[in-house]
C-alpha positions, 0 to 999 in steps of 0.5 A: 480513469479518475485518481485513487486518492487513497492509493496516491496516499499509500504510494506517497507514505511509502516513498517518504518512508523508504520502504520498498514493496518487498519491506512492506509485504514482509512487515504486513505478512498477509500480502505478497510482494508482487501485489504490493509492487503492482499496487505502488505502481498503479498496475492493480487495486487492492481490496480493504482486507489486504489494504489494511495490513499495508496501511498498518505498515505505513502508520495510516489510517482511513478516517471520515 
């Protein structure tokens, strides 16, 4: 299965900032800690309606 570039970027940024799945979920407000943890460990994908909140917490933007 091909790598998800956005997911890999999110994982790297979370690690760089030292943010746990709990802290990201707490700051995002709209995503459960379990879902964030599963996403950061590559066990689940995340729809854009939730991912937008995670990206905001991590200071990331999707651009062309």
